[in-house]
N, C-alpha and C positions, 0 to 999 in steps of 0.2 A: 540830155535827151529825155523827154518825159516818157513814162511808161504808158503804153497804149491799152485802152479798154477794149475788150472783146465782147461784143453784143451777142446774145441778149444778157442783160444783168438781172439776176433774181433779187428782188427786194426782200430784205430781212426785217424791215420795220423802221420806225421813227421814234426817237426820244426827244422830248422838249424840256429844256432846262430854263427856269425863270429865276434870275438873280434877284437879290434884295432891291436893287435899284430899278427893276422893271426891264432890264435887258434880257432878251429872250434868244436862246440858241436852239435851233431845231436841227438835229443831226439824223440823216437817213443813211442806213447802211445797206449795202448790196454786195453780191458776189458775181463776178463776171464769168464768162464761159471759157476762159483760157485754161491751159493745163500747165502747171497747177493754177487754180483760180486765184484771182486777186480780190481783195476787199476794197470797195469804193465807198467813200464817205462824202455825202453832199451836206453842206451846212449853210443855213440861212440864219442871220442874226441881226439884231438891232433893237432899238428901243421899241418894245411892244411888237416884236417880229416885223419891223419895218422893212427888212430886206436891205438895209444899208451896207451889209457885208454878206457876200455869198460866194461859194466856190465848191469845187469838187476835186478830190484827189484820191489816189491809191494810197492806202495806209497799211502798215504791217499789223499783224495780230497784236503785237505788244502795244502799239499806239492805240488801237481800238479798245483793247482790254483795259488800258490805263484810264481812258475816258469813261468807259462803261462801269468799271469797278468803282470809280469815284462817284458816279451817278447812283450806283446801287448802295453805296455806303454813306460817305460824308454828306452828300447832297440829296439823299433819298427823298426828303420832304419837298424838294424843289423840282422834282423831275416827274414827268408823265411818260408813259410808254412801256413797252415790254423789254426792259433792260436785260433781264435774265434770259429771255427767249433769243434775243439777238446774240448775246454772249455764247449761248449754247450752240447756236447755228454756226457762228464764226469758228468756235473751237473745234467743231467736228468737220469743218470744210476742207482741211488739208491745204491751207492757204500758202501761196508763194509770198516771198518777201520783196516788195517793190524796191526797197533800199538796196538789197543785194543785186537785183536785176540792174538797177541804174549803175551801181559800182562796177559790175561785170562789163556793161556796155562801155563805160568810161575807160576801163583798162584795155578793152579790145581796140577802141579808137586810138588810144595812146600807143599801143603795140603796132598798129597798122601805120601810124605816122612815123614811128621810129624805124620801122622796116623800110619805108619809102625813102627815108633820109639816110639810110645806111650806105656808106661808101665802099 
């Protein structure tokens, strides 16, 4: 079961990474209104930002930090946008972990199924 987004989502900013081959990935981060809030990342990518690949998902702080740390370090010269500002906002947001939420929901579904099949 996917994690639900609670509107409104506060946008934290966009970073754009341009690879050597011209492939562009634009990542926009936001925080929803749930409690605790979840981080949502929308990405659009393609040759010259053609949009051939796009999607949105809830990501953990660790996933967001991994991407943004790489953009701030190894790939700094290939990135535009306020990486440090987004990282700071995410770190201070007290984010929930969408992976832990999905795992808890899965365990609850399994427990309910097992209880209904109990003899």
